[in-house]
N, C-alpha and C positions, 0 to 999 in steps of 0.2 A: 419852681420853688415858690413863686408868688401865689400860685393856686393852693399850695399846701398851707401857706400862712393864712390865707382867707378861710380855708377849711377849719383850721385850728381855732382861729378867732371866733368864727361862727359857732362852732361847737361849744366853746367856753361860755359865750354870752347866752346862747340858747339854753344850755343846761342851767345856768344861773337863773334865767328867766322862768324856767319851769317851777322853781321854788320861790320865785319873787314875781308874781304876776303883775305887779305895778310897773315893772320894767317893760314888759310886753306892751302895756298900755301907752307907754311913753315912746316906744319905737315902732309900733305897728303902723300899717298904711291905712289912714283914715282920710279919704278924699275930701270930706267936709272940712277937716282941720287944715289940710294942705291948701285947699282952694280959698277958704274964707279967713283962716287965721295965719296963713303963710308959714305953716310948719313944714317947710319943704324938705327938711331932713328925713321925713317919713318916706319919701320916694326911694330912699336908699336904705335907711335903717331897718325897714321891715324885713330885709333879707337876713338880719342877724338874729331873728327870733322865729320860732316854729311852733306849729300846733301841738305836736307830740313827738315822742322818740322816733317813731317810724318815719314821720315826715322829715325830721332832721337827718336821720341816718341814711335814708335813701338819697336825699339831695346831696349830702356831703360825700357819699361814696361815688356817685356819678360825677360830681365836680372834681373829686380827687383823680379819678381815672381819666376823664376826658380833659381836665385842666392840664395835666402833664403832657398829654398829646398835643394840645393846642400850643402850649409853650414851646414845644419842640419845633412846630411849624413856624411859629412867630420868630424863633431864633434863626431859622433858615432864611426867612423872607424879610425880616425887619432888623436882624442883627442885634446891636446893643440896645435897641429900643423895644425889644421883645416884651420885657416886663411892663413897660409903660403902656404898650398896646393891650396887654392882657387886662390891666387895670381899667383902661378906657372901655374895653369890650364889656367888662363885668359891670361897671357903674353905668355905662351908657345903656346897657340892656335893662337894668333895673328901672331906670327912668322911662325908657321907651315902652317897656312892657306894662307899665302902670298907667300909661296915657289914656287908654280907653276907659278904664275904670274911674280915673280921676274926673273925667267930664261926665260920665254916665251917672256917677254916684256923688257928685259934688254937693248935692243938697240932702243927702241921706246921712244923717248923723250916726246911724247905727251900723253902717257898713264899715267893715275893717278886714284887713288881709295880712297874713304873715307868710314868711318863707322866701327862699331864694330861687324858687322854681323857674321864674322867668329868665334869670341870669344863667342858671344851670342849663336850660334848654338852648340858650344862646351859645354857650360853650360847646355843647354837643353838635349844634348845626354848623359852627365854625369848623369843627373837625370834619364834618361831612363835606363842607366846601373844599377843603384841601385834599381829601381823599374819598371821593364819592362812592368808590367801589369797595372800600374797606368794610369788612363784615362786622355788623353790630349784632348783639344777641338779644333778640326779642324775648322779654320776660326772663332774660338771663339764660335762655336755653336754645331758642331757635335762631340760627344764623341767617341774617338778611342783609343785603348790601345797604350801606348807609343811605344812598340816594333813594332807594325804594322805601326804606324805613322813614326817611324824611317826608316823602310824599304822603305816605299813609298817615303819619303822625299829624301833619298839617290838616289833612282832610278830617281826621278824627277830632282834632281840637276845634276846628271850625264848626263841625256838626254839633259837638257837645256844648259849645258856647251858645249856639243858636237855640239849642234845646233847653238849656238852663235848668236842668232838673237836679243838679247836685251842688255841693258847696265847694267845688274846686274852681280855681281861677283859670279856666281854659283860655280866656282871652290873654292873660299874662303869658301862658305857655306858648300860645300862637305867635304873639308879637315878639316875645323873646327869641323864639326860633328864627323868625324872619330877620330880626336885627342881627343875630349871630351869623346867619348866612351871608348877609349883605355887608357886614362890617369890613371884611378884607377888601372888597371892591370899593367901598367908600373911601378908605384910606390909601389904597393903592390900586387904581382902576385897571392897570395892565394885568392884575391877577385874575381878571375875568377870563383872559385868554388861557391862563394856566388851568382854570377850572374846566373850560370847554375842551381843551386838549386832553386833560385827564379823564374826562367823562367819555370822550370819543375813542381814546386809545386804550381801551380796556385790555 
C-alpha cells in the first residue's frame, strides 16, 4: 500500500512539474546547493520530479510492481513494521545513492539530477535478496533469474559509470541497487542466512 501511495504522489508532483519547470528547479538534486547551501531536502525531493514522461512512467511502473512484492516480504519478516521499513528503504536509498555524486560534483553549480531511479533499483534488489531465483523479465520479454539479472546489472552499471558517455546516473543506479540488497541484512542480520539458504536450495 505504501509503495502505491509513493507512486501516486510522485506521478502527481512530476506531472505538475512538467508544466511548471520552476518546481523542478526547487526539488532537483544539485550537489553544489546541498553541500554549500545546506539544501539537504534535495537528497530526497529529486525523486519526486522526472526528466520526461518515459522516465516517469518506467520508474513508477517498476516501483509499483516490485514495491508490492517487497511489501509482502516485509510483512512476513517485519510484521507490523513492514511499512516503516519500506519507507526507510526508499528514503535511505535516495540518500545513499546520491552520495557519490554529492561529493564528486559538490563544486559543480551546473550539475543536476532528477528521478527516483536509485530508490527504484533498491526496491528491485531487495526483492532479489528475498527470492534470488525468481524470474525477472529482461526488457520485459526475456526471463532471467533475479540473482543473474542482479549480477549483470551491477556489472553494466559499474562499466557505464566508468565510461561516462551518457547522461544517465549509473552511479545512483549502482549504489541504490547495493543499498537495496544490503538493507534487509543491515536491519535484521539473521536474514543473511535466509538469503544463503534460498540461494543454495534452488
